[in-house]
C-alpha positions as CSV (number, residue, x, y, z in Angstrom):
1,M,0.0,0.0,-0.1
2,W,1.3,3.4,-1.0
3,C,-0.4,6.7,0.1
4,V,0.7,9.9,-1.7
5,P,-0.9,13.3,-2.1
6,H,-3.2,13.5,-5.0
7,P,-1.5,15.6,-7.7
8,K,-4.8,17.0,-9.0
9,K,-7.3,17.1,-6.2
10,R,-6.6,19.2,-3.0
11,E,-7.1,17.5,0.3
12,H,-7.2,14.1,-1.3
13,T,-4.8,11.2,-1.0
14,L,-4.1,8.7,-3.7
15,V,-3.9,5.3,-2.2
16,L,-2.4,2.5,-4.3
17,L,-3.2,-1.1,-3.4
18,D,-0.9,-3.7,-5.0
19,T,-2.1,-7.3,-5.0
20,E,1.4,-8.3,-6.2
21,G,0.0,-10.7,-8.9
22,L,-2.6,-13.3,-8.9
23,G,-1.5,-16.9,-9.2
24,D,1.9,-16.4,-7.7
25,V,3.1,-19.9,-6.5
26,E,5.1,-18.2,-3.6
27,K,2.1,-16.4,-2.1
28,G,-0.3,-19.3,-1.5
29,D,-3.3,-21.1,-3.0
30,N,-6.2,-19.9,-5.0
31,Q,-8.1,-19.0,-1.8
32,N,-5.4,-16.7,-0.9
33,D,-5.7,-15.0,-4.2
34,S,-9.4,-14.8,-3.9
35,W,-9.3,-12.9,-0.5
36,I,-6.6,-10.5,-1.7
37,F,-8.7,-9.9,-4.8
38,A,-11.9,-9.3,-2.9
39,L,-10.1,-6.9,-0.5
40,A,-8.7,-5.0,-3.5
41,I,-12.1,-4.6,-4.9
42,L,-13.9,-3.7,-1.7
43,L,-11.4,-1.0,-0.8
44,S,-10.9,0.6,-4.2
45,S,-12.8,3.0,-6.4
46,T,-10.7,2.0,-9.5
47,F,-9.5,-1.5,-10.1
48,V,-6.4,-1.9,-12.5
49,Y,-5.8,-5.3,-14.1
50,N,-2.7,-5.8,-16.1
51,S,-1.8,-8.7,-18.3
52,M,1.1,-9.6,-20.7
53,G,-0.1,-9.8,-24.3
54,T,-3.7,-9.8,-25.2
55,I,-6.6,-10.1,-22.7
56,N,-7.3,-13.7,-23.7
57,Q,-9.0,-16.8,-22.2
58,Q,-5.9,-17.4,-20.0
59,A,-6.4,-14.0,-18.4
60,M,-10.1,-14.8,-17.8
61,D,-9.1,-18.2,-16.3
62,Q,-6.7,-16.6,-14.0
63,L,-9.7,-14.6,-12.5
64,Q,-11.9,-17.7,-12.2
65,H,-11.2,-18.5,-8.5
66,P,-11.0,-14.8,-7.3
67,F,-14.4,-14.1,-9.0
68,R,-16.1,-17.1,-7.4
69,A,-15.1,-15.8,-4.0
70,A,-16.0,-12.3,-5.0
71,W,-19.4,-13.4,-6.3
72,R,-20.2,-14.9,-2.9
73,T,-18.9,-11.7,-1.1
74,W,-21.0,-9.5,-3.4
75,A,-24.1,-11.6,-3.5
76,K,-26.1,-9.1,-1.5
77,R,-24.7,-5.8,-2.5
78,P,-22.0,-4.7,-5.2
79,P,-18.8,-3.3,-3.8
80,G,-19.4,0.1,-5.4
81,L,-16.4,0.4,-7.8
82,Q,-16.9,3.0,-10.4
83,S,-14.5,1.7,-13.1
84,L,-12.1,-1.0,-14.2
85,K,-8.9,-0.2,-16.0
86,Y,-7.2,-2.8,-18.2
87,L,-3.5,-2.6,-19.0
88,R,-2.1,-4.7,-21.6
89,F,1.8,-5.0,-21.9
90,G,3.0,-6.6,-24.9
91,P,5.9,-6.7,-27.3
92,Y,3.7,-5.3,-30.1
93,R,1.7,-2.2,-30.0
94,R,-1.9,-2.8,-31.1
95,K,-4.7,-0.3,-31.2
96,F,-8.3,-1.5,-31.3
97,A,-10.1,0.9,-33.6
98,N,-13.4,-0.9,-33.4
99,P,-15.2,-0.5,-30.1
100,Y,-16.8,-4.0,-30.6
101,I,-13.4,-5.6,-30.7
102,R,-12.5,-3.9,-27.3
103,Q,-15.4,-5.6,-25.7
104,M,-14.6,-9.0,-27.2
105,P,-13.0,-10.3,-23.9
106,F,-16.3,-9.7,-22.1
107,Y,-18.5,-11.3,-24.8
108,L,-20.7,-14.1,-23.4
109,P,-20.9,-17.1,-25.6
110,P,-24.4,-18.8,-25.5
111,G,-24.8,-22.1,-23.6
112,T,-26.2,-23.4,-20.3
113,S,-23.9,-26.2,-19.3
114,Q,-21.6,-26.0,-16.3
115,K,-18.7,-25.5,-18.5
116,D,-20.4,-22.6,-20.2
117,K,-21.2,-21.1,-16.9
118,N,-17.6,-21.4,-15.6
119,F,-16.5,-19.9,-18.9
120,N,-18.9,-16.9,-18.5
121,L,-18.5,-16.3,-14.8
122,P,-15.6,-13.8,-14.8
123,R,-17.2,-12.0,-17.7
124,L,-20.4,-11.7,-16.0
125,C,-18.7,-10.4,-12.9
126,I,-16.8,-7.8,-14.9
127,R,-19.9,-6.6,-16.7
128,K,-21.9,-6.6,-13.6
129,F,-19.6,-4.9,-11.2
130,F,-17.5,-2.8,-13.5
131,P,-19.9,-0.9,-15.8
132,K,-17.0,1.4,-16.9
133,K,-14.2,-0.2,-18.5
134,K,-11.2,1.3,-20.5
135,C,-8.3,-0.5,-22.1
136,F,-4.8,0.9,-22.1
137,I,-2.0,-0.6,-24.3
138,F,1.7,-0.3,-23.5
139,D,4.9,-1.0,-25.5
140,R,7.7,-2.8,-23.8
141,P,9.3,-0.2,-21.4
142,T,12.9,-0.8,-22.4
143,Q,15.2,-3.3,-24.3
144,R,14.8,-6.9,-23.2
145,K,18.2,-7.0,-21.6
146,K,17.4,-4.0,-19.3
147,L,14.1,-5.4,-18.1
148,G,15.8,-6.9,-15.0
149,Q,16.9,-3.5,-13.9
150,L,13.6,-1.7,-14.6
151,E,13.2,-0.4,-11.2
152,D,16.6,1.4,-11.4
153,L,16.1,3.0,-14.7
154,G,15.4,6.7,-15.1
155,D,12.7,8.0,-17.5
156,D,15.3,9.0,-20.0
157,E,16.4,5.3,-20.3
158,L,12.9,4.1,-20.8
159,D,11.2,3.8,-24.3
160,S,9.8,7.1,-25.2
161,E,6.5,5.5,-26.5
162,F,6.1,3.7,-23.1
163,V,6.8,7.0,-21.2
164,Q,4.1,8.7,-23.2
165,Q,1.7,5.9,-22.8
166,A,2.4,5.7,-19.0
167,A,1.8,9.6,-18.8
168,E,-1.6,9.2,-20.6
169,F,-2.6,6.4,-18.2
170,C,-1.6,8.4,-15.1
171,S,-3.3,11.5,-16.4
172,Y,-6.5,9.4,-17.0
173,I,-6.4,8.0,-13.5
174,F,-5.8,11.4,-11.9
175,L,-8.6,13.1,-13.7
176,N,-11.2,10.3,-13.8
177,S,-10.8,8.1,-10.8
178,K,-13.5,9.1,-8.2
179,T,-13.2,9.3,-4.6
180,K,-14.0,6.1,-2.9
181,T,-17.5,6.3,-1.9
182,L,-19.6,3.9,0.1
183,S,-23.5,3.4,-0.3
184,G,-25.3,6.6,0.7
185,G,-22.6,8.9,-0.6
186,I,-20.2,8.3,2.3
187,K,-16.7,9.3,1.2
188,V,-13.8,7.2,2.6
189,T,-11.3,9.0,4.6
190,G,-8.1,7.7,6.2
191,P,-9.7,6.6,9.5
192,R,-12.6,5.1,7.6
193,L,-10.2,3.2,5.4
194,E,-8.4,1.9,8.5
195,T,-11.7,0.6,10.0
196,L,-12.8,-1.0,6.8
197,V,-9.4,-2.8,6.4
198,L,-9.5,-4.1,10.0
199,T,-13.2,-5.1,9.7
200,F,-12.6,-7.1,6.4
201,V,-9.4,-8.7,7.6
202,N,-10.9,-9.8,10.9
203,T,-13.9,-11.1,9.1
204,I,-11.9,-13.2,6.7
205,S,-9.6,-14.5,9.5
206,S,-12.6,-15.7,11.4
207,G,-13.7,-17.7,8.4
208,D,-16.7,-15.5,7.3
209,L,-17.3,-13.6,4.1
210,P,-16.6,-9.9,4.1
211,C,-19.7,-7.9,3.6
212,M,-19.5,-4.2,2.7
213,E,-22.9,-3.6,4.2
214,N,-21.9,-5.0,7.6
215,A,-18.5,-3.1,7.4
216,V,-20.5,0.1,6.7
217,L,-22.8,-0.5,9.7
218,A,-19.7,-1.1,12.0
219,L,-18.1,2.0,10.6
220,A,-21.2,4.0,11.2
221,E,-21.4,2.9,14.8
222,I,-17.8,4.1,15.4
223,E,-18.2,7.3,13.6
224,N,-21.6,8.3,14.9
225,S,-20.3,7.7,18.4
226,A,-17.3,9.9,17.6
227,A,-19.7,12.5,16.1
228,V,-21.7,12.7,19.4
229,Q,-18.4,13.2,21.3
230,K,-17.3,15.9,18.8
231,A,-20.6,17.7,19.1
232,I,-20.7,17.6,22.9
233,A,-17.0,18.8,23.1
234,H,-17.9,21.8,20.8
235,Y,-21.0,22.6,23.0
236,E,-18.9,22.4,26.1
237,Q,-16.1,24.6,24.7
238,Q,-18.4,27.3,23.3
239,M,-20.5,27.5,26.4
240,A,-17.4,27.8,28.6
241,E,-16.0,30.5,26.5
242,K,-19.1,32.6,26.0
243,L,-21.2,32.0,29.1
244,Q,-20.5,34.6,31.8
245,L,-21.9,33.3,35.2
246,P,-24.0,34.2,36.8
247,T,-26.4,35.4,34.1
248,E,-28.8,38.1,35.0
249,T,-31.8,36.0,33.7
250,L,-32.4,32.4,32.9
251,Q,-33.3,33.4,29.4
252,E,-29.9,34.8,28.8
253,L,-28.4,31.4,29.4
254,L,-31.1,29.6,27.4
255,D,-30.6,31.9,24.3
256,L,-26.9,31.1,24.3
257,H,-27.6,27.4,24.8
258,R,-30.0,27.4,21.8
259,D,-27.4,29.0,19.5
260,V,-24.6,26.7,20.6
261,E,-26.8,23.6,20.6
262,K,-27.7,24.4,16.9
263,E,-24.0,24.4,16.1
264,A,-23.5,21.1,18.0
265,I,-26.4,19.4,16.2
266,D,-25.0,20.6,12.8
267,I,-21.6,19.1,13.6
268,F,-23.3,15.8,14.4
269,M,-25.2,15.8,11.3
270,K,-22.1,16.5,9.1
271,N,-20.1,13.8,10.8
272,S,-22.7,11.0,11.2
273,F,-24.3,8.7,8.7
274,K,-26.6,5.7,8.7
275,D,-27.9,6.5,12.2
276,E,-30.5,3.7,12.2
277,E,-33.7,4.8,14.2
278,N,-31.7,8.0,15.2
279,V,-30.1,6.1,18.1
280,F,-27.1,8.4,18.2
281,Q,-29.0,11.6,17.6
282,K,-31.2,10.7,20.5
283,E,-28.1,10.0,22.6
284,L,-26.9,13.5,21.5
285,A,-30.2,15.2,22.5
286,T,-30.1,13.5,25.9
287,K,-26.5,14.7,26.5
288,L,-27.2,18.2,25.4
289,D,-30.2,18.4,27.8
290,K,-28.0,17.1,30.6
291,K,-25.2,19.7,29.7
292,R,-27.8,22.5,29.6
293,D,-29.1,21.4,33.1
294,E,-25.5,21.3,34.4
295,F,-24.8,24.9,33.2
296,C,-28.2,25.9,34.8
297,D,-27.0,24.4,38.1
298,Q,-23.7,26.1,37.8
299,N,-25.5,29.3,37.1
300,V,-27.6,29.0,40.3
301,K,-24.5,28.1,42.3
302,A,-22.6,31.1,40.9
303,S,-25.5,33.4,41.7
304,S,-25.9,32.0,45.2
305,E,-22.2,32.5,45.9
306,R,-22.1,36.0,44.6
307,C,-25.3,37.0,46.4
308,S,-24.2,35.5,49.7
309,A,-21.0,37.5,49.4
310,L,-22.9,40.7,48.6
311,I,-25.2,40.2,51.5
312,K,-22.3,39.7,53.9
313,E,-20.5,42.9,52.5
314,I,-23.6,45.2,52.2
315,F,-25.3,44.3,55.4
316,S,-22.3,44.3,57.6
317,P,-22.8,47.9,58.8
318,L,-26.4,46.8,60.0
319,E,-25.1,43.8,61.9
320,E,-22.2,45.9,63.4
321,G,-24.7,48.4,64.6
322,V,-26.8,45.6,66.2
323,K,-23.7,44.3,68.0
324,Q,-22.9,47.8,69.3
325,G,-26.5,48.3,70.6
326,L,-27.2,51.3,68.4
327,Y,-30.8,50.2,68.0
328,S,-31.5,48.9,71.5
329,K,-33.0,52.3,72.6
330,S,-36.1,54.2,72.3
331,G,-36.8,55.0,68.6
332,G,-34.2,52.4,67.7
333,Y,-36.5,50.1,65.7
334,R,-37.3,52.9,63.2
335,L,-33.5,53.5,62.7
336,Y,-33.1,49.7,62.3
337,V,-35.8,49.5,59.6
338,E,-34.6,52.6,57.8
339,K,-31.0,51.2,57.7
340,K,-32.3,47.8,56.6
341,E,-34.3,49.3,53.7
342,E,-31.4,51.5,52.6
343,L,-29.1,48.4,52.4
344,K,-31.8,46.4,50.6
345,I,-32.0,49.1,47.9
346,K,-28.2,49.0,47.6
347,Y,-28.2,45.2,47.3
348,L,-31.0,45.1,44.7
349,E,-29.3,47.9,42.6
350,T,-26.0,45.9,42.4
351,P,-25.8,44.3,38.9
352,R,-25.0,40.6,37.9
353,K,-26.5,39.0,40.9
354,G,-28.2,36.3,38.9
355,L,-31.2,34.2,39.5
356,Q,-30.8,33.7,43.2
357,A,-30.8,37.4,44.1
358,E,-34.2,37.5,45.7
359,E,-34.1,34.1,47.3
360,I,-30.8,34.7,49.0
361,L,-32.0,38.1,50.3
362,Q,-35.2,36.6,51.7
363,E,-33.2,33.9,53.3
364,Y,-31.1,36.5,55.0
365,L,-34.0,38.7,56.1
366,K,-35.8,35.6,57.5
367,S,-32.7,34.7,59.5
368,K,-32.7,38.2,61.1
369,E,-36.5,38.2,61.9
370,S,-35.8,37.4,65.6
371,V,-33.2,40.2,65.8
372,G,-35.7,42.7,64.4
373,E,-38.5,41.5,66.7
374,A,-36.3,41.8,69.7
375,I,-35.4,45.4,68.8
376,L,-39.1,46.1,68.2
377,Q,-40.2,44.8,71.6
378,T,-37.6,46.8,73.4
379,D,-38.5,50.1,71.7
380,Q,-40.4,52.0,74.5
381,T,-41.7,54.7,71.9
382,L,-44.1,52.2,70.4
383,S,-47.4,51.1,71.7
384,E,-48.4,47.5,71.9
385,K,-50.9,48.0,69.1
386,E,-48.2,49.7,66.9
387,K,-45.9,46.7,67.6
388,Q,-48.6,44.2,66.6
389,I,-49.2,46.2,63.3
390,E,-45.6,46.1,62.6
391,V,-45.3,42.4,63.2
392,E,-48.2,41.8,60.8
393,R,-46.6,44.1,58.2
394,V,-43.3,42.1,58.3
395,R,-45.2,38.9,57.9
396,A,-47.2,40.2,54.9
397,E,-44.0,41.5,53.3
398,A,-42.3,38.1,53.7
399,A,-45.5,36.4,52.3
400,Q,-45.5,38.7,49.3
401,A,-41.8,38.0,48.7
402,A,-42.5,34.2,48.8
403,A,-45.3,34.6,46.3
404,K,-43.0,36.6,44.1
405,M,-40.3,33.9,44.2
406,L,-42.8,31.1,43.4
407,E,-44.0,33.1,40.4
408,E,-40.5,33.5,39.3
409,M,-39.8,29.8,39.6
410,Q,-43.0,29.0,37.5
411,I,-41.8,31.4,34.8
412,R,-38.4,29.6,34.8
413,N,-40.0,26.3,34.5
414,Q,-42.1,27.6,31.7
415,Q,-38.9,28.9,30.0
416,I,-37.2,25.5,30.4
417,M,-40.1,23.7,28.8
418,E,-40.2,26.1,25.9
419,Q,-36.5,25.6,25.4
420,K,-36.9,21.8,25.3
421,E,-39.5,22.1,22.7
422,K,-37.3,24.5,20.6
423,S,-34.4,22.0,21.0
424,Y,-36.7,19.2,19.8
425,Q,-37.8,21.3,16.8
426,E,-34.1,22.0,15.9
427,H,-33.3,18.4,16.0
428,V,-36.3,17.6,13.8
429,R,-35.4,20.5,11.4
430,Q,-31.8,19.4,10.9
431,L,-32.8,15.7,10.6
432,A,-35.3,16.5,8.0
433,E,-32.7,18.4,6.0
434,K,-30.2,15.6,6.2
435,M,-32.8,12.9,5.3
436,E,-34.0,15.0,2.3
437,K,-30.4,15.3,1.2
438,D,-29.7,11.6,1.7
439,R,-32.9,10.8,-0.2
440,A,-32.0,12.9,-3.1
441,Q,-28.5,11.3,-3.1
442,M,-30.0,7.8,-2.9
443,L,-32.3,8.5,-5.8
444,E,-29.5,9.8,-7.9
445,E,-27.5,6.6,-7.1
446,Q,-30.6,4.5,-8.0
447,E,-31.2,6.3,-11.3
448,R,-27.4,5.9,-12.2
449,T,-27.7,2.1,-11.4
450,M,-30.9,1.8,-13.3
451,A,-29.3,3.3,-16.5
452,L,-26.4,0.9,-16.3
453,K,-28.7,-2.1,-15.7
454,L,-30.9,-1.1,-18.7
455,Q,-27.7,-1.0,-20.9
456,E,-26.7,-4.3,-19.6
457,Q,-30.2,-5.8,-20.2
458,A,-30.1,-4.6,-23.8
459,R,-26.8,-6.3,-24.3
460,L,-28.0,-9.6,-22.8
461,I,-31.1,-9.6,-24.9
462,Q,-29.0,-8.9,-28.0
463,E,-26.7,-11.8,-27.1
464,G,-29.6,-14.3,-26.3
465,F,-29.0,-14.8,-22.6
466,Q,-32.6,-15.3,-21.5
467,E,-31.7,-16.6,-17.9
468,E,-29.5,-13.7,-17.2
469,N,-31.9,-11.3,-18.8
470,R,-34.8,-12.5,-16.5
471,R,-32.5,-12.1,-13.4
472,L,-31.6,-8.6,-14.5
473,H,-35.2,-7.8,-15.3
474,N,-36.1,-8.7,-11.7
475,E,-33.3,-6.6,-10.4
476,I,-34.6,-3.6,-12.5
477,Q,-38.2,-4.0,-11.3
478,N,-37.1,-4.1,-7.6
479,L,-35.0,-1.0,-8.3
480,Q,-37.9,0.8,-9.9
481,K,-40.0,0.0,-6.9
482,K,-37.3,1.5,-4.6
483,M,-37.1,4.6,-6.8
484,K,-40.8,5.0,-6.8
485,K,-40.9,4.7,-3.0
486,S,-37.9,7.2,-2.6
487,K,-39.7,9.8,-4.8
488,K,-42.9,9.6,-2.7
489,E,-41.3,9.2,0.7
490,C,-41.9,11.9,3.3
491,F,-39.7,11.4,6.2
492,L,-41.0,14.0,8.5
493,S,-44.2,16.1,8.5
């Protein structure tokens, strides 16, 4: 395997997989060739087959065993190759001017015997799984006596015709070979290639047949899990950077949560695929809800800590006066109340206290009720009736404050419920967009496959292969049903 930067496409890597020749006696038996061949097909977007001399029956026979294994491997779903390139090296340069002659190696002679089926198997595989084929013809690269030193020769020591032919071949590959794409338009990246290789090799080692569909599902599980983590990491980072605790209101935090959550969902959508039954998206939604609640808890805690510190700082003169007995005298209660109200106003006017401002204040005032009542009872300037009226006023004020806090709590709960609904709608919106995009892509793939199958059906009819034609006709009908369903399908209302 060689990995080199693609000379024509930015942010692409050209990965070259070399099977090192099929039928090599030093490598193993036919089964070994079959698995190497199957792996090369499963992992590639373009398959290059070279042979010495013409592409004759011997070349087809050499593919017999690999194609038997490949046929079983691909029985359920084709591997998704876009093209097959044939190289022919030979001592003589030959050009096929007639397109029909170029297709001769893939012609299917009529016959239904086992011998005929064996003869046609590699041809059927090539025609079925490689709809695009191109033949390149090369002269001998150098003089016969220098062939043993071929790897050490420079371009100037090679035959000029060969160099030109090689340049044309490379140019064609660079410009026409597509990015390796799995079913559903999933482009294969480096990490995805690694996962596919490990999955296929482990499957073969265990004695099972490698299956692209199963490999894609395994790949999807790995990548979807990583997509959830990536989205959560982005959410945590952005919230930590942009959220200034404590917030003045809950809505301030929820607005930021909504914006960052939207970004996180978008990241998940771009990095996930084949999320069957939206399992991983539901996991993301659950984790985002949990993270939102955690930030809400942090907000409450930060507000409580700040308000407690402010209370201690702002009301310290009042407490110091109580300790010094400034209010334990005639008319002292009025002075105590005036000072307390003055400090309450100062506290309430201090910014960035957060959600716990009223609750922490009321907790403090409640803790000092006994102090105020003691000062009230010792004030000789007030009558018993006036003292009773003052006690009732303080109680009413406390009850009013409690009712206000309850109302604020109900408002916050309502805001949380509204935010949950908005979060759900955002998940639905982005999922609908992704599913519509996937549906359009799937329909495009189906239409492309349909066109190729119709071409092949026409050829089979022309060549008189009724059995293969019936099989292909059934495939076309099934594909037409899928396309009809895809066009009518409405994923979300």
